[in-house]
N, C-alpha and C positions, 0 to 999 in steps of 0.2 A: 096468453090466457093464464090467468092466475092458478095455482094448484088448487085451489080449494073449488073453484067452479068446475075445473075439469073432471075432479072425482065424482061431483055432483051430476055433470052432463053426461057421464059415461055410467052411470048407475051404480057406482061403486059404494056409494052414500046415499041417504034418503035425502038429505037436507046439507045446505052449505054450512050452518053451525055445527052441525055433526063432521063434517069435512074439516073444517078448522081444528076443532079438538084432536080429531085423528090425526091430523098431520103435525100439529104442536106435541103430542106423545112420542115423536120419533119413528113413526111407522111408515114413512114415506121417504126416498131418494129420488133425486133426479140426477140422471148422470152421476149415480155414485156419489152424490155431495146430500148431506141431510136438508131437508127442503122446508121452507116456512109456508104458513097458508098463502102470503102474497109471492111467493117465488114463481118467474115467470116458465111456463111448459110452451116450448116451440115444436113445431113439425118435425118428428122424428127422435125427440129425445127418449132416452130410455127411464122409465120409471120402475123402481123396484119397491113394492108394497107389501109390507107384512101385515098378514091376517091373520090371528090366532097362529094355529100350527100350519097355515099355508103360507107361500111366498109367490107373488105373482110379479112377472118381469113384463112388463108391456111397452110398445115402440108407440108413442104418441102420434096421433094423427090430426092435426088440425088444418084445415082448408077453407080459404075465404072465397067466396063467390059472389062478387057483388055486395050485398048488404048481409047475405047470409055467411055464417060462421059452421061450417061442418066439423062435430068435434067427434072423434072414435079412436079405435087403440087395436093395437094386434097382440095377443097374448104371445109372447116368444117362448115363455116358460112358466110351469107351474111346478113349484116344488113344496111337497108334502113332509112334514116332520112328524115322526110317530115311534113307537117302540114295534121292532118287528122280531118276531120269535124265529129261530132255524129249526 
């Protein structure tokens, strides 16, 4: 499945056009490699997604049952960047 479609189907972006520009900005890595909107995501791939001060690490889940394709993902880690006072 294309990376831009995957981000849309798991509701990380509202539209495919936004997904495309988000990926082209270098905010998505697939298995630690910079993604393109047309990059293929397979079941079990690890996605690193930079969203502002938050970094999401997701394991992709893509299953085909007949004509249906089930798309999802499991958040492995969520990292927040910020300024912390001691």
